[in-house]
C-alpha positions in Angstrom: 27.7 152.1 121.6 26.1 155.5 122.2 28.5 157.8 124.2 25.9 160.1 125.7 24.9 158.7 129.0 21.3 159.7 129.4 18.2 157.4 129.9 17.0 158.2 126.4 20.3 157.0 125.0 19.1 153.5 125.8 16.7 153.8 122.9 19.5 154.6 120.4 20.9 151.1 120.7 20.0 148.5 118.1 20.2 145.7 120.6 19.7 146.1 124.4 20.6 143.1 126.6 19.0 143.4 130.0 21.1 141.3 132.5 20.9 140.5 136.2 20.3 137.6 138.6 16.8 136.2 139.1 14.2 138.2 140.9 15.5 141.7 140.3 12.8 142.8 137.8 14.6 142.2 134.4 11.4 141.2 132.6 9.5 144.3 133.9 12.4 146.6 132.9 12.8 144.9 129.5 9.1 145.3 128.7 8.9 148.9 129.9 11.9 149.9 127.8 10.4 148.3 124.7 7.1 149.9 125.4 8.7 153.4 125.7 10.6 152.8 122.4 7.2 152.1 120.7 5.8 155.2 122.3 8.7 157.2 120.9 7.9 156.0 117.4 10.3 153.1 117.1 9.7 149.6 115.8 10.6 147.6 118.9 10.5 144.0 120.0 11.0 142.5 123.5 12.2 138.9 123.7 11.1 137.7 127.1 11.8 134.4 128.8 9.1 133.7 131.4 6.9 136.7 132.2 4.4 136.6 135.0 1.1 135.2 133.8 -0.9 138.5 134.1 1.9 140.5 132.4 2.1 137.9 129.6 -1.7 138.2 129.2 -1.5 142.0 129.2 1.2 141.9 126.5 -0.9 139.5 124.5 1.9 136.9 124.3 0.4 134.0 126.2 1.2 130.8 124.4 3.3 132.6 121.7 6.7 131.1 121.2 7.9 130.8 117.6 7.4 134.2 115.9 7.3 137.8 117.0 3.7 139.0 117.6 2.7 142.5 116.8 0.8 143.8 119.9 0.6 147.4 118.8 -3.2 147.3 118.2 -3.7 145.8 121.7 -1.6 148.6 123.2 -3.5 151.3 121.4 -6.9 149.8 122.4 -5.9 149.8 126.1 -3.8 152.9 126.3 -5.3 155.2 123.6 -4.7 155.6 119.8 -2.2 158.5 120.4 -0.2 156.7 123.0 1.9 154.6 120.6 3.6 156.3 117.7 5.7 153.3 116.6 5.0 149.6 117.0 5.8 146.9 119.6 6.3 143.2 119.0 6.8 140.5 121.6 8.3 137.1 121.5 8.4 134.6 124.4 11.4 132.3 124.1 10.8 128.6 123.8 14.3 127.4 124.3 13.5 123.7 123.8 11.5 124.4 120.7 14.3 126.6 119.2 16.9 123.9 120.0 14.7 121.3 118.2 14.3 123.6 115.2 18.1 124.0 115.1 18.6 120.3 115.0 15.9 119.9 112.3 17.4 122.7 110.2 21.0 121.5 110.2 20.5 117.7 110.1 21.3 116.0 106.8 18.0 114.2 106.8 14.7 113.9 108.7 15.7 110.5 110.0 19.0 111.8 111.3 17.2 114.6 113.1 14.6 112.4 114.7 17.3 110.1 116.0 18.7 113.1 117.9 15.3 114.5 119.0 14.2 111.1 120.4 17.4 110.5 122.3 17.0 110.8 126.1 20.3 112.6 126.6 19.5 115.2 124.0 16.1 115.8 125.7 18.0 116.4 129.0 20.6 118.6 127.3 18.0 120.7 125.5 15.7 121.3 128.5 17.8 120.9 131.6 21.5 121.3 130.8 22.9 124.4 132.6 23.5 127.0 129.8 21.1 125.6 127.1 18.4 128.2 127.8 21.0 131.0 127.9 22.5 129.7 124.7 19.2 129.6 122.9 18.3 133.1 124.2 21.3 134.6 122.5 20.7 132.5 119.4 17.1 133.8 119.3 18.6 137.3 119.6 21.0 136.7 116.8 18.3 135.3 114.5 16.0 138.2 115.2 18.9 140.7 114.6 19.8 139.1 111.3 16.4 138.4 109.8 14.0 140.9 111.3 14.0 144.7 110.7 13.6 146.3 114.2 14.9 149.7 115.4 15.4 148.2 118.9 15.6 144.6 120.1 15.3 144.2 123.9 16.4 140.8 125.3 15.2 139.8 128.7 17.9 137.3 129.7 17.0 134.0 131.5 16.4 134.0 135.3 19.7 132.4 136.1 21.4 131.7 139.4 23.7 134.6 138.5 24.1 137.1 135.7 27.4 135.6 134.5 25.7 132.4 133.3 24.4 134.3 130.3 27.8 135.5 129.1 29.4 132.0 129.5 26.6 130.1 127.8 28.0 129.9 124.2 31.5 128.7 125.4 30.0 126.2 127.9 28.0 124.5 125.2 30.8 124.5 122.7 33.2 123.2 125.3 30.8 120.3 125.9 30.9 119.6 122.2 34.6 120.1 121.9 36.1 118.1 119.0 38.7 116.3 121.1 36.1 115.2 123.6 33.7 114.0 120.9 36.5 112.2 119.0 37.5 110.4 122.1 34.0 108.9 122.5 33.0 108.6 118.9 35.9 106.6 117.3 34.7 103.1 116.8 36.6 100.0 117.9 36.1 97.1 115.6 36.7 94.2 117.8 36.1 93.8 121.5 37.0 90.7 123.5 34.3 88.3 122.5 31.7 91.0 122.0 30.0 92.3 118.9 31.0 95.6 117.4 30.2 98.6 119.6 31.0 102.2 119.4 31.3 105.2 121.6 31.5 105.2 125.4 30.9 101.4 125.8 33.7 100.6 123.3 36.2 102.9 125.0 35.5 101.5 128.4 35.9 98.0 127.2 39.1 98.8 125.3 40.6 100.4 128.4 39.7 97.8 130.9 38.4 94.3 131.5 34.9 93.1 130.8 34.4 92.7 134.6 35.0 96.4 135.1 32.6 97.2 132.3 29.9 95.0 133.9 30.4 97.0 137.2 29.9 100.3 135.3 27.0 98.8 133.4 25.2 98.1 136.7 25.8 101.6 137.8 24.5 103.4 134.7 22.6 100.7 132.7 23.2 99.5 129.2 20.5 101.8 127.9 22.4 104.8 129.1 25.6 103.6 127.3 23.6 103.1 124.1 21.9 106.5 124.4 25.2 108.2 125.1 26.9 106.5 122.1 24.0 107.5 119.7 24.0 111.0 121.1 27.7 111.6 120.6 27.8 110.1 117.1 24.8 112.2 116.1 26.3 115.4 117.3 29.7 114.6 115.7 28.3 115.9 112.4 26.5 118.9 113.9 29.2 120.3 116.2 30.6 122.6 113.4 27.1 124.2 113.2 27.2 125.0 116.9 30.7 126.3 116.8 29.8 128.6 113.9 26.7 129.8 115.7 28.7 130.4 119.0 31.2 132.5 117.1 28.4 134.6 115.4 26.9 135.1 118.9 30.2 136.3 120.3 30.6 138.7 117.4 27.1 140.1 117.9 27.7 140.6 121.6 30.7 142.8 121.0 29.0 144.7 118.2 28.9 148.5 118.6 25.2 148.4 118.0 24.7 146.3 121.2 24.5 147.6 124.8 24.3 145.8 128.1 22.1 147.1 130.9 22.6 145.6 134.3 19.6 145.4 136.7 20.2 145.0 140.4 18.3 145.3 143.6 19.7 147.5 146.4 20.5 144.5 148.5 24.2 143.6 149.3 24.3 140.2 147.4 22.8 141.7 144.2 25.1 144.7 144.2 28.2 142.5 144.8 27.2 140.3 141.9 26.6 143.4 139.8 30.2 144.6 140.6 31.5 141.3 139.5 29.4 141.4 136.3 30.6 144.9 135.4 34.2 143.7 135.8 33.6 140.7 133.6 32.0 142.9 130.9 35.0 145.2 131.0 37.4 142.2 130.8 35.5 140.8 127.8 35.4 144.3 126.2 31.7 144.1 125.9 29.6 147.4 125.6 28.3 148.3 129.1 25.6 151.0 129.1 25.0 151.3 132.8 23.0 150.0 135.8 19.4 150.2 136.9 18.8 149.7 140.6 15.3 148.5 141.0 13.0 148.6 144.1 14.8 151.3 146.1 13.0 152.1 149.3 11.4 155.5 148.7 11.8 158.5 151.0 8.5 159.1 152.8 9.4 162.6 154.0 11.2 163.9 157.0 9.6 164.3 160.4 9.0 168.0 161.2 9.4 167.3 165.0 11.3 164.7 167.1 9.4 161.4 167.6 8.7 162.2 171.3 6.6 165.2 170.4 4.0 163.3 168.5 0.9 161.8 170.3 1.2 158.2 171.5 -1.5 157.1 169.1 0.8 157.8 166.1 3.7 156.1 167.8 3.4 152.9 165.6 3.4 155.1 162.5 6.6 156.9 163.7 8.2 153.5 164.3 7.4 152.3 160.8 8.6 155.6 159.3 11.9 155.3 161.2 12.4 151.6 160.1 11.8 152.5 156.5 14.1 155.6 156.8 16.9 153.4 158.2 16.4 150.8 155.5 16.6 153.5 152.8 19.8 155.0 154.3 21.5 151.6 154.3 20.4 151.0 150.7 21.7 154.4 149.6 25.1 153.8 151.3 25.5 150.5 149.4 24.3 152.0 146.2 26.8 154.9 146.6 29.7 152.5 147.2 28.6 150.4 144.2 28.5 153.4 141.8 31.6 155.2 143.1 33.8 153.9 140.2 31.2 154.1 137.5 30.3 157.8 137.4 30.6 157.9 133.6 28.0 155.2 133.1 24.2 155.5 133.0 22.8 155.1 136.5 19.1 154.9 137.2 17.1 154.2 140.4 13.5 153.0 140.5 11.5 153.3 143.7 9.8 150.3 145.3 6.1 150.7 145.0 5.3 147.3 146.6 2.9 146.3 143.9 3.2 143.7 141.2 3.8 145.1 137.7 1.4 143.1 135.7 -0.5 145.4 133.4 0.3 148.0 130.7 -0.4 151.0 132.9 2.1 149.7 135.5 4.6 149.2 132.7 4.2 152.8 131.6 4.8 153.9 135.2 8.1 152.0 135.3 9.0 153.4 131.9 8.3 156.9 133.3 10.7 156.2 136.2 13.4 155.0 133.9 13.2 157.8 131.4 12.3 160.7 133.7 14.8 163.6 134.1 15.4 162.6 137.8 16.7 159.2 138.8 16.1 159.6 142.6 13.3 157.9 144.4 10.0 159.6 144.7 9.6 161.9 147.7 6.5 161.6 149.9 4.6 164.1 151.9 6.0 165.3 155.3 4.4 164.1 158.4 
């Protein structure tokens, strides 16, 4: 990891992982950093999860999932030929599609793969299971790092309930596929009291209890569920080694010295508290933490030249609004100061809240300018 803590040091990383809870602006920050890298002459790619529709259209990645798309020509057309010295690619993650391709690639046969892909429980796991999208995000990152030649890879992590879900995703999925757990379900029992041969969960339940107990359970979850679960477990029995190996490769990549984590927070209490917890976990896991970006900080609109009572009554409402925003800003800065007190050595950037949606290239350039400018304080306004 780069030791020099300046905004431009971000661009010296090989892999930049932008983390934070949902709604703090990770996608905007990720796209802006990748855009700046391309402007600086680097071959960059942003792997994004679910950008706003207009931003996706502006980046030219609407409907693009499988492969990185070179959007350099689009950028030069909209921003000017001289604006981009390098190149920018974009890839919008299709977690379900990547999961399916992983199954197809590692299955011993097409028939075996289709058995998994058609299984109802697999379809739930690959699209709705907590951690599957995060797991596939880091797998996409790993594959891009191993097989593509980019100067900078920026990963916009999924919009999770909290930032920690991303770090725990590989272990959560491998724990689910733990050998002992699968063995318990997968070992067949050849004879069951008056029943034909069955395997998996149904067999275990029958071997542990009476047929009456099984019929009660069967009414609760249905025979189809038991059959789907049995097929699912047996199918994954032969693939679990692949997922364990991939998870280990992911963990190795995340701790690589070419990788840096950038945390994005809002200036609100809950977001900063989660950010503190996230920094602690990164340190505990010995993962390379670059710094924090506080997004949407209330800007300073200027100080009043006179006491509020001096101004005419007709500007009274404006004075009240000014005082409300000033109070909000002071409260935010107090929280930010407390948050950053123990991290003075890390990169720390603030971006002012401009109350507009960032959904086009010019807006992304504005955000990039805020991130990589010499000053990290919010923009000052004119005095009243």
